[in-house]
C-alpha positions as CSV (number, residue, x, y, z in Angstrom):
1,X,-115.0,-2.3,274.5
2,X,-111.5,-3.4,273.5
3,X,-110.9,-5.9,270.7
4,X,-108.3,-8.5,271.4
5,X,-105.6,-9.5,268.9
6,X,-105.1,-13.1,270.1
7,X,-105.9,-15.6,272.7
8,X,-103.1,-13.9,274.8
9,X,-105.6,-11.1,275.6
10,X,-103.6,-8.1,274.4
11,X,-105.6,-5.2,272.9
12,X,-105.3,-4.6,269.1
13,X,-102.6,-2.1,268.3
14,X,-101.1,-2.1,271.7
15,X,-98.0,-4.2,270.8
16,X,-98.3,-5.2,267.2
17,X,-97.8,-2.3,264.8
18,X,-96.8,-2.6,261.2
19,X,-95.3,-5.7,259.7
20,X,-92.3,-6.0,262.1
21,X,-94.3,-6.6,265.2
22,X,-93.4,-5.7,268.7
23,X,-90.0,-4.3,267.8
24,X,-91.5,-1.2,266.1
25,X,-93.6,-0.1,269.1
26,X,-92.7,2.9,271.3
27,X,-93.3,0.8,274.4
28,X,-90.6,-1.7,273.3
29,X,-88.2,1.0,272.4
30,X,-88.7,2.6,275.8
31,X,-88.2,-0.9,277.5
32,X,-84.9,-1.5,275.6
33,X,-83.7,2.0,276.4
34,X,-84.5,1.6,280.1
35,X,-82.8,-1.8,280.2
36,X,-79.6,-0.3,278.7
37,X,-79.5,2.5,281.2
38,X,-80.9,0.7,284.1
39,X,-77.7,1.1,286.1
40,X,-77.4,4.8,285.0
41,X,-73.6,4.2,284.7
42,X,-71.1,5.2,282.1
43,X,-70.5,1.5,281.4
44,X,-73.9,1.4,279.7
45,X,-72.8,4.0,277.2
46,X,-70.9,1.3,275.3
47,X,-74.1,-0.8,274.8
48,X,-76.2,2.2,273.8
49,X,-73.5,3.3,271.3
50,X,-73.2,-0.1,269.7
51,X,-77.0,-0.5,269.5
52,X,-77.1,2.8,267.6
53,X,-74.3,2.0,265.2
54,X,-71.3,3.6,266.9
55,X,-68.7,0.9,267.2
56,X,-65.4,2.7,268.0
57,X,-64.3,5.1,270.7
58,X,-63.1,7.6,268.0
59,X,-66.6,7.7,266.5
60,X,-68.1,8.4,269.9
61,X,-65.6,11.1,270.6
62,X,-66.4,12.8,267.3
63,X,-70.1,12.7,268.0
64,X,-69.6,14.1,271.5
65,X,-67.3,16.9,270.2
66,X,-69.7,17.8,267.4
67,X,-72.8,17.9,269.6
68,X,-71.3,19.2,272.8
69,X,-73.2,22.0,274.6
70,X,-69.9,23.7,275.3
71,X,-68.7,23.5,271.7
72,X,-69.2,27.3,271.2
73,X,-67.0,28.2,274.1
74,X,-64.6,25.3,273.9
75,X,-63.1,23.0,276.5
76,X,-59.9,25.1,276.8
77,X,-61.9,28.2,277.7
78,X,-63.9,26.2,280.2
79,X,-60.6,25.0,281.8
80,X,-59.4,28.6,281.8
81,X,-62.5,29.8,283.6
82,X,-62.2,26.9,286.1
83,X,-58.6,27.9,287.0
84,X,-59.7,31.6,287.5
85,X,-62.9,30.7,289.3
86,X,-61.1,28.4,291.8
87,X,-58.5,31.0,292.5
88,X,-61.2,33.6,293.1
89,X,-63.1,31.2,295.3
90,X,-60.0,30.6,297.5
91,X,-59.5,34.4,297.9
92,X,-62.8,36.4,297.5
93,X,-60.8,39.7,297.2
94,X,-58.8,38.5,294.2
95,X,-59.5,40.3,290.9
96,X,-59.4,38.6,287.5
97,X,-56.0,40.2,286.8
98,X,-54.5,39.0,290.1
99,X,-56.0,35.5,289.6
100,X,-54.3,35.4,286.2
101,X,-51.0,36.6,287.5
102,X,-51.0,34.0,290.2
103,X,-51.7,31.2,287.7
104,X,-50.0,32.6,284.7
105,X,-47.8,29.6,284.0
106,X,-50.8,27.2,283.8
107,X,-52.9,29.7,281.8
108,X,-50.1,30.3,279.3
109,X,-49.8,26.6,278.6
110,X,-53.6,26.3,278.3
111,X,-53.7,28.9,275.5
112,X,-50.6,27.7,273.8
113,X,-48.0,30.2,275.0
114,X,-44.7,29.0,276.4
115,X,-44.6,30.5,280.0
116,X,-40.9,30.8,279.8
117,X,-41.3,33.4,277.1
118,X,-43.6,35.7,279.1
119,X,-42.1,38.6,281.1
120,X,-43.5,39.1,284.5
121,X,-42.7,42.8,284.6
122,X,-39.6,45.1,284.9
123,X,-38.6,43.9,288.4
124,X,-38.8,40.2,287.3
125,X,-36.7,41.0,284.2
126,X,-34.0,42.8,286.2
127,X,-33.7,39.7,288.5
128,X,-33.5,37.4,285.4
129,X,-31.0,39.7,283.7
130,X,-28.7,39.6,286.8
131,X,-28.6,35.8,286.5
132,X,-28.1,35.7,282.7
133,X,-26.6,38.8,280.9
134,X,-27.6,37.3,277.5
135,X,-31.3,37.9,278.0
136,X,-33.0,40.6,275.9
137,X,-36.4,42.2,276.5
138,X,-37.4,41.4,272.9
139,X,-37.3,37.6,273.8
140,X,-40.3,38.0,276.0
141,X,-44.0,38.8,275.6
142,X,-45.5,41.3,278.0
143,X,-47.7,39.5,280.7
144,X,-50.3,42.3,280.4
145,X,-50.9,41.4,276.7
146,X,-51.2,37.7,277.7
147,X,-53.8,38.6,280.4
148,X,-55.7,40.7,277.8
149,X,-55.9,37.5,275.6
150,X,-57.0,35.5,278.6
151,X,-59.7,38.1,279.4
152,X,-61.1,37.9,275.9
153,X,-61.3,34.1,276.1
154,X,-62.8,34.3,279.6
155,X,-65.6,36.6,278.4
156,X,-66.6,34.2,275.6
157,X,-67.9,31.7,278.2
158,X,-71.5,32.0,279.3
159,X,-71.4,32.1,283.1
160,X,-74.6,29.8,283.5
161,X,-73.1,27.2,281.1
162,X,-69.8,27.4,282.9
163,X,-71.3,26.9,286.4
164,X,-73.2,23.8,285.2
165,X,-70.0,22.5,283.6
166,X,-68.0,23.3,286.7
167,X,-70.4,21.5,289.0
168,X,-69.8,18.3,287.0
169,X,-66.0,18.8,286.5
170,X,-64.7,20.4,289.7
171,X,-63.2,17.2,291.0
172,X,-61.4,16.3,287.7
173,X,-57.7,16.0,288.4
174,X,-56.3,14.9,285.1
175,X,-56.2,18.2,283.3
176,X,-54.6,20.2,286.1
177,X,-52.0,17.5,286.5
178,X,-51.3,17.7,282.8
179,X,-50.9,21.5,282.9
180,X,-48.4,21.3,285.9
181,X,-46.5,18.6,284.1
182,X,-46.2,20.8,281.0
183,X,-45.1,23.8,283.0
184,X,-42.4,21.8,284.7
185,X,-41.3,20.3,281.4
186,X,-41.1,23.7,279.7
187,X,-39.1,25.2,282.5
188,X,-36.7,22.3,282.6
189,X,-36.1,22.7,278.9
190,X,-35.4,26.4,279.1
191,X,-32.0,26.9,280.6
192,X,-32.0,30.7,280.2
193,X,-34.4,31.2,283.2
194,X,-33.3,30.1,286.6
């Protein structure tokens, strides 16, 4: 037999808990949460953030960065894996080394190396030297060393985590556009290479 708290007919303890009333109940919390995310859209994030004391975009960015499931691998390494993965998906016979060579400019920018300072091998250097006699081998990093660095960063990423991340981010165009813009800018600034 249920005891009723009021003439409204609600069972005791069902809604009124503690001294603050209905606001303290789990049912009410669930109701509010469901109302905030009813549309399941990114626009509702603002309301949820404000309701939980996060008032600026910077604060939300910090929380996301600090609690990200890809924090250990890092977004840059995920982007590196994305470039290699997409290259290997286009051509199934492509090795990691070949995928890196084909996308070396973008990958160099991604890890903070100016692609205009990376030698592509002896034949490439001879062609560049014929165009500009002032070039020296010591001005360039060996591309094999850069690929070794890329390989170390590639291996840091858990494949299962990457594939989940990739499924959500494969259509993103902003980062690839930024990389291509940076490559073009770096080549336009370096007048030694033609």
